[in-house]
N, C-alpha and C positions, 0 to 999 in steps of 0.2 A: 589439495595442496600438492605442489610440485617442488621437489628439492633438486637444485642444479649444482653440479660440481664441475668446474673447469680444470683442465690439466694440459700440459704440453708447453707451457711457457718456459722462458729461459733466456740465456744470453747467446746471441748469434752475430756473426759478422755481417756487415752490409753485403747484399747480394745473395745471402743465404736464404734458407727456408725453415719454416716451422709449421707444424700442424697442431692446432689447438683442438681439444675435445671437450664436449659438454655432455656429461652423463646425467640422466634424470632418474629420479626415483619418486615413488609416491603415486604417480599417475603416468599413464602412457603418453609419450610425447606426440603420438600420432594425431592427437586432437588439438595441437597447438602449432601456430607458426612460431618460428624461432629467429632470434636475431643476435648479432654480435655488436657490441658497442665498446668503445675504448675511451680512456681518459688519460691524457698526458699530464705530467706534473705542472700545476699552475694553469691548466686549461680546462674548459668545460668538456663534459662527456660528449662524444660524437658517435654518430652511426657509422658502422663499418659494412655490415652485410645482413641480409635476412633471407628467409626461405619459407615458403608456405608448407602446410602440413604434408602435402603430397610430394614436395620437392620439385614440382613442375615449374614453379615461378621463383625466381631469385631477384634480389636487388643489391646494388653495391654503391658505396660512396664513390664519387669520381676519383678520389685520391688513391683508391685501391683497385679500380677496374683494370682488368687485364693481368693483375698480379695475384689477387686473392680469389679463391673459390669457396663456396659454402655448399655443404652437402649434409645429408642426414641418412641414418639407418634406423628406421622406426623399429625394426625387430630388435635392435640393440639399445633402443631408447637413447640414442646418442646423435649429436650434431657435431659437425667438424668445420673448422676453418683452416683451409690450406693457404699458407702465406708464402709466396715466392718472391724472389727479387726484393728482399726486404731492404728498407731504407732506414736511416737513422731516425727520420721523422715518424716512423711506425712505432717507435718506442712509446709504450703506454701500458696501462693496466687494462686488460681485456676481460670483458664480462659477457656471458651469454644470458639471454632472457627469453621467456615464453609468453606468447600472446594468445588469448583465447579466440581471437579473430583469425582462425586458421587459414582463411582464404587470402589474407593480405600479408605480403612481405613488407611490412611497414618500417619506415625509418624514424618513427616517432617514439621516443622512450616511454611516454605515458600510455602507449597502447599495450605495453608489456606488464603483466601482473607479477611475474616471478623472475627473480634475478639470482644468479650465482654469486659466489664470493669473489670470483675473479682470479686472474693469473697474470703475472708480470711478464712482459716481453721487452727485452732490451736489445737494441740493435747498435752494435759498435760501428763507428765510421772509420 
């Protein structure tokens, strides 16, 4: 079992930055690929970014490419999502997730077995 806890969300003005963290306990994150997903009010959950177990491969949704980066520190059992140049449309509830297919930075939610409780990001326009 892996327990995931997100932090770092909050209220920020458009154009600003936030860094989300996803801390794991229970098992080492180094055996999992990790992903970030978000869900805005009234909308379906959507993929944001993912990273393989080694950190060598990442993937991003088109809507965040060039603005968001994903990274991980396996020694700290933590994954990060750095969000820059935030837009109002980035407002959503952000969740991290762990996938046992550690070689794939997947954008498919069903590939992920463990999910955190999430953190709210609100971008004021």
